[in-house]
N, C-alpha and C positions, 0 to 999 in steps of 0.2 A: 528504412521506412522514411518517406519524405513528407508525410502528412504534417500539416501545421495546425490542424484543428481536430478535436475529438469531442464527440457528443457522448453524454452518459448513456443514452438509450442505445446508440450504435455499439458502444463498447460492451455494454451488458449483453447485447445480442450475441456476442462472440463467446460467451461463457455458458456452460462449461466447455473447455477445449476438447479436442479429440480424445485425449487421455484423461479427461475429468479435471483438467487444470481449472483453478478458480482465479486465474490471472491471465491477462493478455497485454502485450505491448501495443500501445496506440501511437506513440511518437518517439522517435530517436533522432538526436542531433548532437554531434560531438560527445561530450560526457553526460548529456541529459538523456534520461530514459523515463518516459511516462507510461505507467501501466494502470489498468483497471484491476482492482483486487476486490473480490467478493467471496470470502470464505463462507462455508456453510457447516454448521455443527461445531467444529473445532478449528482452531488456527494452528496449522502445523509448521509455522515458520521457524527457521534457524537464523542466527545472526548473519547479516549481510556484510560484504566486504566494502560497501560504499555507504556514505551518509544517505539517509532516506527521510523524505517528508511525506506525510499522509495528509490528505484533505478528506474529511468525512463528508460524503454526499448524502447518505441515508443510513439510518440505523443508530442504535445506542448500545452501550455496554461499558465494559471496563477495558482499559489499555494498560498492560504491564510493560514498563520501559525500564530495564535494569531493576533497581530496587524500588521503583515507584509504581503505584497502581492508582490510576485516575479514571473517573467517569468520562465518557465522551458522548458527543451528540452531533447532529448535522451542523456543518459550518466550522467545526473545530479543525485546527491544524496541529499535527503531532510531528515532532522531530526525533529521529533516532540516529545517534552517531554510529559509524561503522563499527562492527564487532560486538554491539550491545545486544544481549538477549531481549527479545520483545515478542508480544503476542496480544491478540484480542481475546477477551474472555467474556462469558455470559452475554453475548451479543444477540441482537434480534436477527430474525431470518432475512431482513431486507438490507443487511450491512453491505454497503458499497463505498469504496474509497478510491481516490486517485492516489497512486503511489509514485513518487518522483525520486529517482536516483540522480543526484546532481553533482557528484564529485568523482574524481578518478578513484581507482582501486585504493583501498586503505583509508579513504575519507579525508577530511580536512583537519587541520590543527585547531584547537580551541582558541 
């Protein structure tokens, strides 16, 4: 994908995907992947093999990140190291996030 710009409204219009996916890739370049992520009801994520950064665009709720559980709101930035169990809980129906994978497989060292 060669896009260098992604709007929230255009990205959300791509959801759900053909098989009900609640995410879609909007930008890829080198080791960078940017996705729109908008789970509904529950968040079925499994740990990823790359470090991940979320930017909350809309919605509120709780974010479980390893042993931590914190409230989140629009404008928050959330970081998850590769391999860490994480998920969104008790979130509003309008939850929409940019999800950015920014490292090679295995993540980065602390």
